[in-house]
N, C-alpha and C positions, 0 to 999 in steps of 0.2 A: 755373609751375603753381600754381594757387590752392590755398591751404590753408584748411580749414574746421574748426570745432570739432566736438565730439561731437554727433551728431544721430541721430534715429530715423525721420526721414522727409525727403523732398525737397519743397521749395516751388517752385511755378511761378506766374508771373503770367498773367493772362488773355491778354495779348498774345503771350506765348510759346506758349501752348496753341493760340491761333488761327493763329499762324504755322506751327506743326508740323502742325496738321490740314490746312492748305492745301498746304504744301510737300511733305508726305509723299505725297499723292496725285499731285502733279506728278512727283515722283521715281519713283514706281512706274510711271507712264505711260512715262517715258523708258526705264527699265530694260526693261519688257516690249516696248516698240517696238523696242529694239535687239536683244533676244533673238529676237524674231520675224524681224527682218531677217537675223540671222545664221543662224537656222534655215532660211531660204529660200535664202541665197546663199553661206554659208560653204563653202569648198572644202578648206582645210587640215585635216588630220586632227585637230590639236589643238583646233580650234574646234568640232568636231562635238558635243562634250560640252555645248555651250551650247544645243543644240537643245531639250533637255529633252522634256517632253511637249507634245502639241498645244495651241496657244493656245486652241483651241475646246473643249477638254475642261473642263467646269465644275469648279471647285474644285481644279484641279491646276496650271494655268498660266494665263497671260493675266491681264488686270487684274481678273478676278473671283476669282482665287485669293487665299489668305491670304498675308500678308507681315509679318514682324516686322523693322522697320528699327531701326538703331542710330544715334543722334544724340549729338553732343557740342556744347556751347556754349562757344566760345572767344572770344578777343579780336575776331575778325572775324564773330561771330555764330554761328548754328547751322550745323553741318556734318554731312552724311550720310556716315557712315564705313563702313557695311556693312549687310547684311540677311540674313535667313534666309527661305527660301521654304517655305511650308507647304501641305499638301494639305487634306483635309477636316478632319483633326484637328490641333490645334496639337502640335508635336513631330515631325510627319512631315516631315523635312527632305529636300528634293529636290536641293539643290545644295551642293557642298562649298565651303569657304572659297576655295580656289584658283580655282575657276571664277568665283565672284563677283568676286574681285579682278581677274581677267583681264577680265571684262566692264567693270569700272570703268575699267581702262586703255584699253580700246577706245573707251568713251564719251568719255573725256577727250581721247584722241588725235583722234577724229573732230571733237570740239568745236574743238580748236585748229586743225585743218586747215581747217575751215569759216571760222573767223575770219581765217586767214591767206590762204587761196586764193580764197574766194568772190568778193571784190571784183574779181578778175582774170579768173576763168573763168566767172562768172555761173551761170545755171541755177538750179534749185530745190534748195536744200540739204536734206539728210536731216532736220536739226533746224530747226524754224522759229524765229522771233525769240524767242518766249516760252520755248521749250525751251532755247535757248542761254543766256538769262538765268538760268534755273533751274540749269543745269549750272554756269555760272560762279559762281553765288552759293552753291550748296549742295554740289556734288560736290568731292571731294578730288583734287588733281592726282596722277595715277598714271602711271608710265612704265616702259618695259622697260629703261631705263638710268638710272643715278644722275647722269648728266652735267647734266641741267637743274637739279638741286638743288645740285650742286657749283658750278655757275656762278652761281646766285642766292644761295647761302649759306643756303638754307632747310634746316631740320632735316628728316630723312626716316627712313623705316624700310624694311628689306628684307622682302619677303614671299615665302613659298614657294607657288608656284602652278604648278608644272610647268616654267615658264620664269622667269628672274629678273624680279621686279617690284619697283619702288620707289615708295613712296607718301609724300607729305608727312605729317609727324608732326603730328597734331592732339592735343595733350595734354588728356586728360580731367581735370577738377578732382579733386584728392586730397581725400578726406574720411575722417573717423573716424566710424563709424556703429555703432549697435546693431542686431544681427540675430540672432534666435533665442537671445536671452539672452547673447550674447557680443559683445565689442567687436572690430570689424573695421576695418582701414584698407585703402582701395582707391580705385578711380577711379569717379567718378560718370558713368554712361552713361544716356541716356534712350531706352528702347525705345518704339517707336510701333507699335501694332497696326493692321493693315488687313485687312478681310475683304471679301466680295463686295459689301457695302453701302457700303463706303468706309472712312473713318476710324473706328476703334473704340477710341480711348483710348490713354493712355500707361501704360507699365510701367517706371518707373525702377529701376535696379539698381546695386549695388556690384560692380565686377569686381575680384576679389582671389584670388590664388593659383590662377588658372586656373578659377575657378568664378564663378557669378553668384548674388548674394543680392538678391532683389527686395525693394523697399522701398515704403512707402506714399507716395503722391503727394498733396500738399495744394495747393489753389488759393488764391492771395492776391489 
């Protein structure tokens, strides 16, 4: 985990911003496409929570709704680790953490099944080639069992989501920063805002002691 000195802002290169602006929209498309599919076809009671509101309702769901994504840059580049779904006003959260992580598990499971089975069974896969590339590059492996991580030796964390979930651990850089006149140590997470018009900028924050301290973003 990377250590940094005392800072009062986070710096981003133009290439990082361009990548986040592009990748965040593709990630939102995949999330909403999957949510819509589950809303149409989910049968198990534990999945009905993923239906949410109608994708056709402006500002509440679908790709026109607001989304605050959480990204971390690690040794393998940028990784999408979580999101919060907003309605018309920021702060109106529509989905709990467990639901979101369950959705990530379903996306990753479907992704791996397509890679493994599609060459043999053919047909039109749910995710196309570009979507598969986006999932493989930016999504974090998430399973209902810890076995894949134990077999690969990769670090992971357990998640409370109604059912047992296990997600690869993507360490956020540790920083010491100044916020509201005090010195804080925590993890550097990059928030990406999306609205009905698309990419709406970044909001980096320091995650510490269960809270978020938003920091200034500077471009270099």
